[in-house]
N, C-alpha and C positions, 0 to 999 in steps of 0.2 A: 112883799113879793110873793106871787102865787107859788105853791109847791109844784115840783116837777111832774107829779102824778096825782090825779084825783079820781073820784068815782066815774066821772064822764070818760076819762081815758081808759080806765079799767073796763068799762062797758064796751067801748069801741074795740078794745083788744079781744075781749071775750067773744064778740061777734065773729071775729076772724078765726080764732083758734078753737072755738067750740067743737067743730067737727073732728078735730085731731087729738083731743085729750079725753081722758076718762073722768067721769064724775066719781070721785073716790068716796067710799062710805065713811060713816061715823059709827062709833060704838058707844052706847050709853052705859056707864058703870057708876061706881061709888068709890069715894076715897077709902071706905071701909074694906073694899076688895083687896086693898094693898096695905092694910094695917094702919090707915090714916083715919082721921075723923070722917064721918059719913056725909061729906059734901057731894053734890051732884057733879059727876065727872064725865065729860065727853072727850073721846079720843078721835081725832081726824086722821084717818089712815091713808095719808098721802104717799106712803111708801108703796102703795099699790098702783101708783101712776105709771104710765109707760116709762120705761128706762129706770124705774125704781125710785124716783124722787120728784119733788115739785119743780125741779129745774126744767122739766119738759115743757111746762107752760111758757116760761120765758124764752126757751129755745124756739118754739113755734112762733111766738110773737115776733121775734127778730127775723126769722126766715120768711115769714108770710108778709110782713109789713115793710121791710127794708129793701126788698128786691135785690137779692144777691146777684153778683155778676157771674159770668160763665166760669170764672176761676173758683167759684164756690165760696165756702166759709172756712174760717179758722177760729179756734177758741183755745184758751188756756183754762185749766181746771185742776182742782184737787182730785177730780174723778167724776162726780155726779153731773156737773155741768157738761163735761166732755161727753159723757154717755148720752145726755139729753140732746146735745147738738148733733152728735153722730146719728142718733135715732131719727131726729127730725129731718136731717139731711137725707138719710136713707129713704124715708117716706116720701120726700119731695123730689128725689132724684138729683140731688146736688152733691158735688164733691165736698169732702170735709177733711180738714187736717186738725188734729187735736194735740196739744202740748200738755203734758202732765209732769209733775215733779216725781222724784224717786220715792217720796213718801206715799204716793198714791197706792191704794191697796191692790193686790192681784185681782180681786173680784172686779174692781172698777176698770182696771186695764183690760181684762178679758172681755168685759161687756162692751167697751168702746170698740175693740177689734171686731167683736161679733156683728156690729152694725156696719162694717165695711169701711170705716174711716182710716185714713193714714194717721198713725200714732207715733209721736216722738216723746220719749221720756228724757227729761233734762232738768238739771238743777235739784237742789234739796227741798225747796219750798215753792209755793204757788207763785210768788213774785218773780222768781227766775223763769218759770215756765211762761208767765205772762210776757216778760221781756222778749223771749224767743218767739212767741206767737206774734207779737207786734212787728218784729223784724220780718217774719215770713209774710205778714199782711202787706208790708210796704214793698216787698220785692215781687210778690205774686199777684197782687191786686185782689186777693180774696177779701171778703167782708169779715171784719173782726166782730165777733159776737161776745161781748163782755159778760162775765158770769154774774155781775151784780150792778155795775155802774153804768147802766144804759136805761133810758126811759122805757123802751119796749120790754126789757127784762123785768124791771120793777112792776110794770103794769101787768105783764103776764103772770108773775107770781101773785099779784093782787087778785087775780080771778079765783084763787083759792078762798080768799075772804068773801068774795061774792057768792061762791058756792056754799061756804059754811054758813053764811047768814041766812040762807034759805033752809038749810038742814037743821040748824039749831039757832032759831031766831032770838032767843032770850038769854044769851050768854052774858055774864058779868065780866069775865076775864078770859083772855086767850094768852097762853104761854107758848113761846116760840123760841127756838134756838137761833143764834146769830153767828154768821161767819162774816161775809162782806156786807150783809144787810139787805139783799134784794127781797127776800121773803118778808122780813119784818117791815121793810119799807112799803111793800105792796099791801100787806095786811093793815098797817097803820093808816095808809092812804084811804083804804076802803072804809074802815070803821070810823076814822076821823074822831076818835075819842068817845064814840058811842058805846064802846066796850073798853075795858082796861087791857092794854097790851103790855105784857111783861116779857122782857128780853132775858134770855139765858145764854151765858157764855162759859166756856171752860176757864178756870182761874189762871191757866197757863196761856190763854189767848184772849185777853179782855179788850177786843178791838173797839166795841161800842162804848164800853165803860171808860176807856181812856179818852176816846173822842169827846164824850160828854163832859168829862173832867176838864179837858183842854179847850172846849168850845169849838172844836173843829176836828176833822179826821187827822189822826197822827199815827205814826208807827207804834205798834204794840208787839209784845212777845208773841211767838207763834208755836209754843210747845204744848202739846196735848195729845191724849189718846185719840182725839177727834181731829187731828191736825190736817187730815186729808179732806175735811169738809168745813171745819169751823176755825181755820187759822190763816186767813190772808194777813198781809202785813197791816192793813188798815181798812176801815169801812169805806163805802162809796161816798163820793161828794154829793151825788144826787139824792141818796136816801137820807143823808144826815139831817137836813132841815125837816124832813118828815118825822124822823125819830125825835128830834127836839120838840116838835109840836105835839106829837101824839103817843109816844112811848112813855108809859107810866114810870117804869123803873127797869134797871138792869140788875140781875142777880148772878152770882158766880157759883159754879159747882166744880168739885174736884174730879179728877179722873176716876177715883174709886167710886164716887157717887154715880158717875156715868155708867161704869161697869155694873153697878148694882141695879141701876134702872134697866139696862139691857137684859139682865137676868130676870127681873121682875116682870117685864113685858112678856118674856117667853113663858115664865112659870105661871103667870096669872091669866094670860090671854092667848098664849101660843103665837105671839107676834114676834117676828124676827126683825130687828132693826140694828143698823150699824151704830157705832158710838155717837156720831153726830146726830143721828135720828132719834137717839135716846136722851140727849142732853136736856131737852125741855122737861121731860118726865122726871129727870133726876132732881130738878128744882123742887118738885113736890115731895119726892121720897126723902130727900135730905133735909127738908125743912127750910131750905133757902127761900122758898115762897110758901107761906102758910095762909090758906084761904080762911076767910071769916065763916062763921056758922051759916050754912045755907047758900054760900056763894057758889054760883054756877060757873064752873071752870072747864075750859077746853084746853087740851094739850095737842099740839100738832106733832104727829109722828111722821117723819119723812126721812127716807134714806134706808134702803134695804139692800144696797150693793155690798154685801159682805159674804164671805164664805160661811158655811155652817159653823156655828160656835158651840164648842163643847163646854157645857156648864157643869159637868160632872166633877 
């Protein structure tokens, strides 16, 4: 059975969303800059995307290709997807209603409001906000924009892979954090095993790890310092076959490792990233993923919707 998203679909989506998204930069570094062996290290700075994360790619893909009705769009989110949909709706002149759980950070709530969306805070976790958003969609007629389990969302996130492959064409390994799996699904679909894709999850929210163990998406724990971006109840049905085909492995990191990675990004490169945006880097710093000598590694940094962090 063909996978839900492939390179051709990502190219089609890129043609539509290209005028609306930023080409985010890369930084070339070395593992030695962070006290690790001196392997070549590339950081993809997707936290510089509009609305502060890669989610803006998938948001524009949905709003441009699915023809929202006059009622506009509705989305559930831990925060970043909601900000992205609110931003895209603002740019395109569409009404937007966003549902977030109480765990969503104040920085993300404030950003959603700043884009003019109607915001509802409900439930303790993403799954409850999703249920409320689906009820709103059924009564209002608004277009539901799923955070990760939608073809346009996955293909939109896959444009990051398309972009990265031109900026750093000889990578061996790409390390990326996983929540619902939209980003890793898009990256894995683009690279199609031409580079090693390593998934990183908080050990308190192992959604993809549990799905691969069970052979299908299943409910997993949702506790983590990164719960507002990396802790849905389960990974998406559409991305799971892509992950089975093209994700090399899943590694788990602790909340302490995520916090250390946050600090290291700031101290080493003056990069501010939220916990979810730092999780992939935590895999390197903690030794959860150890590159071979000379292995060319890229870490995707995404998610800067956080208040200023005091590392003192």
